[in-house]
Structures are given as structure tokens and as C-alpha cells.
PADOKE-423065 format. One line per field, with one value per atom (N, C-alpha, C, O, CB): residue number from 1; atom name; residue in three letters; x, y, z. Coordinates in Angstrom, 2 decimals, m for minus. Glycine has a CB too. Example, Ala and Ser with C-alpha at 12.3 -4.5 7.8 and 13.67 -1.06 7.14 Angstrom:
BEGIN
n = (1;1;1;1;1;2;2;2;2;2)
atom = (N;CA;C;O;CB;N;CA;C;O;CB)
res = (Ala;Ala;Ala;Ala;Ala;Ser;Ser;Ser;Ser;Ser)
xx = (13.19;12.30;13.20;14.24;11.31;12.85;13.67;12.90;13.41;14.08)
yy = (m5.69;m4.50;m3.30;m3.32;m4.47;m2.25;m1.06;0.03;1.14;m0.60)
zz = (7.80;7.80;7.80;8.46;9.05;7.08;7.14;7.87;8.04;5.72)
END
This chain:
BEGIN
n = (1;1;1;1;1;2;2;2;2;2;3;3;3;3;3;4;4;4;4;4;5;5;5;5;5;6;6;6;6;6;7;7;7;7;7;8;8;8;8;8;9;9;9;9;9;10;10;10;10;10;11;11;11;11;11;12;12;12;12;12;13;13;13;13;13;14;14;14;14;14;15;15;15;15;15;16;16;16;16;16;17;17;17;17;17;18;18;18;18;18;19;19;19;19;19;20;20;20;20;20;21;21;21;21;21;22;22;22;22;22;23;23;23;23;23;24;24;24;24;24;25;25;25;25;25;26;26;26;26;26;27;27;27;27;27;28;28;28;28;28;29;29;29;29;29;30;30;30;30;30;31;31;31;31;31;32;32;32;32;32;33;33;33;33;33;34;34;34;34;34;35;35;35;35;35;36;36;36;36;36;37;37;37;37;37;38;38;38;38;38;39;39;39;39;39;40;40;40;40;40;41;41;41;41;41;42;42;42;42;42;43;43;43;43;43;44;44;44;44;44;45;45;45;45;45;46;46;46;46;46;47;47;47;47;47;48;48;48;48;48;49;49;49;49;49;50;50;50;50;50;51;51;51;51;51;52;52;52;52;52;53;53;53;53;53;54;54;54;54;54;55;55;55;55;55;56;56;56;56;56;57;57;57;57;57;58;58;58;58;58;59;59;59;59;59;60;60;60;60;60;61;61;61;61;61;62;62;62;62;62;63;63;63;63;63;64;64;64;64;64)
atom = (N;CA;C;O;CB;N;CA;C;O;CB;N;CA;C;O;CB;N;CA;C;O;CB;N;CA;C;O;CB;N;CA;C;O;CB;N;CA;C;O;CB;N;CA;C;O;CB;N;CA;C;O;CB;N;CA;C;O;CB;N;CA;C;O;CB;N;CA;C;O;CB;N;CA;C;O;CB;N;CA;C;O;CB;N;CA;C;O;CB;N;CA;C;O;CB;N;CA;C;O;CB;N;CA;C;O;CB;N;CA;C;O;CB;N;CA;C;O;CB;N;CA;C;O;CB;N;CA;C;O;CB;N;CA;C;O;CB;N;CA;C;O;CB;N;CA;C;O;CB;N;CA;C;O;CB;N;CA;C;O;CB;N;CA;C;O;CB;N;CA;C;O;CB;N;CA;C;O;CB;N;CA;C;O;CB;N;CA;C;O;CB;N;CA;C;O;CB;N;CA;C;O;CB;N;CA;C;O;CB;N;CA;C;O;CB;N;CA;C;O;CB;N;CA;C;O;CB;N;CA;C;O;CB;N;CA;C;O;CB;N;CA;C;O;CB;N;CA;C;O;CB;N;CA;C;O;CB;N;CA;C;O;CB;N;CA;C;O;CB;N;CA;C;O;CB;N;CA;C;O;CB;N;CA;C;O;CB;N;CA;C;O;CB;N;CA;C;O;CB;N;CA;C;O;CB;N;CA;C;O;CB;N;CA;C;O;CB;N;CA;C;O;CB;N;CA;C;O;CB;N;CA;C;O;CB;N;CA;C;O;CB;N;CA;C;O;CB;N;CA;C;O;CB;N;CA;C;O;CB;N;CA;C;O;CB;N;CA;C;O;CB;N;CA;C;O;CB;N;CA;C;O;CB)
res = (Met;Met;Met;Met;Met;Val;Val;Val;Val;Val;Lys;Lys;Lys;Lys;Lys;Val;Val;Val;Val;Val;Lys;Lys;Lys;Lys;Lys;Thr;Thr;Thr;Thr;Thr;Phe;Phe;Phe;Phe;Phe;Thr;Thr;Thr;Thr;Thr;Ser;Ser;Ser;Ser;Ser;Pro;Pro;Pro;Pro;Pro;Leu;Leu;Leu;Leu;Leu;Lys;Lys;Lys;Lys;Lys;Ile;Ile;Ile;Ile;Ile;Phe;Phe;Phe;Phe;Phe;Gln;Gln;Gln;Gln;Gln;Val;Val;Val;Val;Val;His;His;His;His;His;Asn;Asn;Asn;Asn;Asn;Glu;Glu;Glu;Glu;Glu;Leu;Leu;Leu;Leu;Leu;Val;Val;Val;Val;Val;Glu;Glu;Glu;Glu;Glu;Leu;Leu;Leu;Leu;Leu;Asp;Asp;Asp;Asp;Asp;Arg;Arg;Arg;Arg;Arg;Ser;Ser;Ser;Ser;Ser;Val;Val;Val;Val;Val;Asn;Asn;Asn;Asn;Asn;Glu;Glu;Glu;Glu;Glu;Phe;Phe;Phe;Phe;Phe;Leu;Leu;Leu;Leu;Leu;Gln;Gln;Gln;Gln;Gln;Gln;Gln;Gln;Gln;Gln;Asn;Asn;Asn;Asn;Asn;Lys;Lys;Lys;Lys;Lys;Ile;Ile;Ile;Ile;Ile;Lys;Lys;Lys;Lys;Lys;Lys;Lys;Lys;Lys;Lys;Val;Val;Val;Val;Val;Ile;Ile;Ile;Ile;Ile;Ser;Ser;Ser;Ser;Ser;Val;Val;Val;Val;Val;Cys;Cys;Cys;Cys;Cys;Asp;Asp;Asp;Asp;Asp;Ser;Ser;Ser;Ser;Ser;Thr;Thr;Thr;Thr;Thr;Thr;Thr;Thr;Thr;Thr;Asn;Asn;Asn;Asn;Asn;Thr;Thr;Thr;Thr;Thr;Asp;Asp;Asp;Asp;Asp;Gly;Gly;Gly;Gly;Gly;Gly;Gly;Gly;Gly;Gly;Thr;Thr;Thr;Thr;Thr;Met;Met;Met;Met;Met;Gly;Gly;Gly;Gly;Gly;Ile;Ile;Ile;Ile;Ile;Ile;Ile;Ile;Ile;Ile;Arg;Arg;Arg;Arg;Arg;Val;Val;Val;Val;Val;Leu;Leu;Leu;Leu;Leu;Thr;Thr;Thr;Thr;Thr;Tyr;Tyr;Tyr;Tyr;Tyr;Glu;Glu;Glu;Glu;Glu;Glu;Glu;Glu;Glu;Glu)
xx = (16.32;16.43;15.06;14.07;16.96;14.94;13.75;13.51;14.40;13.88;12.31;12.00;10.61;9.85;11.88;10.40;9.16;8.56;9.25;9.48;7.20;6.45;5.30;4.68;5.98;4.97;3.87;2.82;3.13;4.34;1.56;0.46;m0.47;m0.60;m0.25;m1.11;m1.91;m3.29;m3.43;m1.17;m4.24;m5.59;m6.30;m6.23;m6.42;m6.95;m7.69;m8.95;m9.44;m7.96;m9.54;m10.73;m11.80;m11.62;m10.53;m12.92;m14.10;m15.25;m15.53;m14.53;m15.94;m17.03;m18.07;m18.47;m17.70;m18.46;m19.46;m18.91;m19.67;m20.73;m17.61;m17.01;m15.80;m15.07;m16.58;m15.64;m14.47;m14.40;m13.31;m14.41;m15.46;m15.42;m14.88;m14.02;m16.95;m15.38;m14.93;m13.40;m12.65;m15.77;m12.98;m11.59;m10.69;m9.58;m11.36;m11.12;m10.34;m10.26;m9.22;m10.95;m11.39;m11.37;m10.41;m9.72;m12.75;m10.36;m9.44;m7.96;m7.07;m9.76;m7.78;m6.35;m5.93;m4.76;m6.20;m6.86;m6.49;m6.25;m5.42;m7.53;m6.92;m6.71;m5.35;m4.63;m7.84;m4.90;m3.65;m2.57;m1.65;m3.54;m2.64;m1.61;m1.51;m0.42;m1.88;m2.66;m2.69;m2.12;m1.40;m4.13;m2.43;m1.93;m0.40;0.27;m2.54;0.17;1.57;2.26;3.34;1.82;1.65;2.21;2.26;3.25;1.34;1.15;1.11;2.10;2.83;m0.36;2.11;2.94;4.36;5.13;2.68;4.83;6.21;6.57;7.66;6.52;5.60;5.84;6.36;7.27;6.85;5.81;6.17;5.75;4.57;5.58;6.68;6.25;6.14;5.52;7.31;6.77;6.74;6.52;7.30;8.09;5.31;5.00;5.30;4.83;3.48;6.11;6.60;5.54;5.14;8.12;5.08;4.01;3.26;3.75;4.54;2.03;1.18;0.67;0.14;m0.05;0.83;0.44;m0.37;0.04;1.71;m1.45;m2.32;m2.17;m2.04;m3.91;m2.21;m2.21;m2.99;m2.91;m0.71;m3.74;m4.50;m3.63;m2.85;m5.91;m3.83;m3.23;m4.35;m5.54;m2.68;m3.93;m4.94;m4.49;m3.34;m5.04;m5.50;m5.26;m6.44;m7.59;m5.13;m6.21;m7.19;m8.17;m9.35;m7.89;m7.78;m8.66;m9.51;m10.24;m9.52;m9.48;m10.30;m9.36;m8.24;m11.08;m9.95;m9.19;m9.26;m10.31;m9.76;m8.08;m7.95;m7.54;m7.85;m6.89;m6.85;m6.38;m5.83;m5.75;m5.32;m5.46;m4.82;m3.53;m3.42;m5.80;m2.62;m1.33;m1.14;m1.27;m0.22;m0.86;m0.60;0.83;1.26;m1.54;1.59;3.02;3.14;2.67;3.84;3.75;3.93;5.45;6.29;3.37;5.73;7.17;7.29;6.53;7.61;8.16;8.26;9.58;10.49;7.49;9.76;11.02;10.79;9.75;11.52;11.91;11.83;12.36;12.38;12.63)
yy = (0.49;1.10;1.04;1.35;2.56;0.69;0.65;2.02;2.61;m0.43;2.51;3.87;3.74;2.80;5.01;4.68;4.74;6.15;7.17;4.43;6.16;7.34;7.28;6.23;7.52;8.42;8.42;9.33;10.40;8.86;8.94;9.73;9.82;8.85;9.13;10.98;11.19;11.74;12.37;12.21;11.49;12.06;12.25;11.36;11.14;13.31;13.44;12.67;12.55;14.88;12.14;11.44;12.16;12.50;10.25;12.44;13.10;12.20;11.40;14.29;12.29;11.35;11.37;12.44;11.65;10.24;10.00;10.34;10.36;10.85;10.60;10.89;9.96;10.16;12.33;8.96;8.15;7.40;7.19;7.18;7.02;6.26;7.26;6.89;5.67;8.44;9.40;9.67;9.73;10.73;9.81;10.13;8.99;9.24;10.46;7.75;6.59;6.50;6.15;5.30;6.83;6.89;7.96;7.74;7.15;9.05;10.07;9.72;10.01;11.25;9.05;8.49;7.53;7.55;7.85;6.59;5.70;6.39;5.92;4.69;7.47;8.19;8.85;8.81;9.23;9.44;10.09;8.96;9.19;10.83;7.85;6.83;6.35;6.20;5.65;6.13;5.63;6.70;6.37;5.22;7.96;9.05;9.07;9.15;10.40;8.98;8.95;7.79;7.97;8.89;6.64;5.40;5.64;5.30;4.10;6.27;6.49;7.64;7.51;6.84;8.68;9.89;9.50;10.03;11.10;8.60;8.29;6.91;6.37;8.25;6.44;5.17;4.06;3.34;5.41;3.89;2.81;1.45;1.22;3.05;0.56;m0.79;m1.86;m2.90;m1.29;m1.59;m2.70;m2.04;m1.23;m3.58;m2.50;m2.01;m3.17;m4.28;m1.52;m2.89;m4.02;m4.14;m5.24;m3.71;m2.96;m3.08;m1.86;m0.77;m3.47;m1.99;m0.83;m1.10;m2.17;m0.64;m0.13;m0.31;0.91;2.05;m0.52;0.69;1.82;1.73;0.67;1.71;2.92;3.08;4.37;5.38;3.14;4.28;5.43;6.24;5.70;4.98;7.50;8.34;8.54;8.41;9.80;8.84;8.82;9.89;9.97;7.32;10.67;11.61;11.44;11.51;13.14;11.23;11.06;10.01;10.19;12.30;8.94;7.81;7.95;7.01;7.55;9.09;9.29;9.24;9.74;10.71;8.59;8.52;9.87;10.50;7.40;10.26;11.67;11.67;12.60;12.48;10.61;10.57;9.19;8.28;11.62;9.04;7.81;8.13;9.11;6.97;7.26;7.35;6.06;4.93;7.45;6.26;5.12;5.14;6.14;5.12;4.09;3.96;3.06;1.92;3.39;3.56;2.81;2.54;3.44;3.62;1.26;0.82;0.37;m0.51;m0.40;0.91;0.53;0.55;1.02;1.38;0.02;0.04;0.92;0.90;m1.49;1.68;2.48;1.65;2.11;3.81)
zz = (m8.69;m7.39;m6.72;m7.39;m7.51;m5.53;m4.70;m4.08;m3.47;m3.61;m4.25;m3.71;m2.88;m3.05;m4.98;m2.06;m1.24;m1.42;m1.44;0.32;m1.56;m1.70;m0.72;m0.58;m3.12;m0.03;0.97;0.48;m0.04;2.39;0.62;0.29;1.55;2.29;m0.95;1.79;3.02;2.58;1.53;4.04;3.40;3.20;4.54;5.39;2.28;4.76;5.98;5.87;4.74;6.31;6.89;6.97;7.63;8.80;7.58;7.01;7.64;7.78;6.88;6.87;8.87;9.10;7.98;7.52;10.41;7.58;6.43;5.05;4.08;6.63;4.93;3.67;3.36;2.39;3.64;4.20;4.05;2.71;2.19;5.17;2.19;0.89;m0.23;m1.03;0.51;m0.25;m1.22;m1.00;m1.97;m1.10;0.23;0.47;0.05;m0.42;1.92;0.20;m0.17;m1.69;m2.24;0.42;m2.38;m3.83;m4.36;m5.35;m4.34;m3.73;m4.07;m3.87;m4.67;m3.30;m2.71;m2.49;m3.43;m3.84;m1.20;m3.87;m4.95;m6.27;m7.04;m5.11;m6.56;m7.78;m7.68;m8.68;m8.04;m6.61;m6.47;m6.68;m7.46;m5.05;m6.08;m6.27;m7.72;m8.27;m5.36;m8.33;m9.67;m10.62;m11.56;m10.08;m10.38;m11.17;m11.06;m12.09;m10.70;m9.88;m9.65;m10.36;m10.93;m8.20;m10.34;m11.01;m12.51;m13.15;m10.70;m13.11;m14.56;m14.94;m15.92;m15.02;m14.23;m14.57;m14.50;m15.30;m13.62;m13.60;m13.40;m14.09;m13.95;m11.87;m14.80;m15.59;m14.71;m15.11;m16.74;m13.51;m12.60;m13.08;m13.33;m11.27;m13.21;m13.83;m12.73;m12.94;m14.98;m11.51;m10.57;m9.20;m8.70;m10.62;m8.61;m7.24;m6.33;m6.54;m7.09;m5.29;m4.36;m3.24;m2.87;m3.70;m2.70;m1.68;m1.52;m1.83;m0.36;m1.02;m0.70;0.74;1.03;m1.76;1.61;3.03;3.52;3.29;3.93;4.17;4.71;6.22;6.83;4.26;6.75;8.23;8.60;7.91;8.80;9.70;10.11;11.14;11.93;10.73;11.04;12.14;13.22;12.93;11.56;14.45;15.58;16.63;17.07;16.28;16.95;18.07;19.04;18.60;17.56;20.31;21.35;21.03;21.32;21.62;20.45;20.11;18.91;18.60;21.20;18.19;16.98;15.72;15.68;17.07;14.74;13.45;12.76;12.60;12.51;12.37;11.82;10.36;9.62;12.63;9.96;8.60;8.18;9.01;8.42;6.93;6.49;5.71;4.97;5.62;5.93;5.34;4.40;4.87;6.49;3.14;2.26;1.80;1.22;1.05;2.03;1.72;0.50;0.52;2.94;m0.55;m1.79;m1.88;m1.81;m3.09;m2.05;m2.32;m3.78;m4.19;m1.33;m4.55;m5.99;m6.46;m5.79;m6.84;m7.69;m8.37;m9.69;m10.34;m8.69;m9.97;m11.21;m12.34;m13.49;m11.10)
END
């Protein structure tokens, strides 16, 4: 069965690298805890308000 999981993270100026590392850690932890063996896709998108980047959304599509 194909499933989709969404992860989000706020982005703060000068801290984007740390926030992306934390987002990666969250996704990897989810994969390990749920024993996911097949990832179909990973897609990142930024959220935007008034022209400024406010956060990132990572969508993970996987099979159980």
C-alpha cells in the first residue's frame, strides 16, 4: 500500500542549514521507526507569505 507522510519545519534566517539537518533527522527517524523499506519519492517545497520564505514542507511517498 502506498502512503504519504508530510513533515514541516520553520525556516529562520541564518539557521536554514540546521533546520534542514533536523528535518532530515525527522524523516530518517520516521523511516527507521516504521521499518519503511521502499521510498517512492521525496519532495521539498517552501511556503511563502508576502514574498518571504517562511518554512519548508517535505512530502515522503513510501510503501509499507
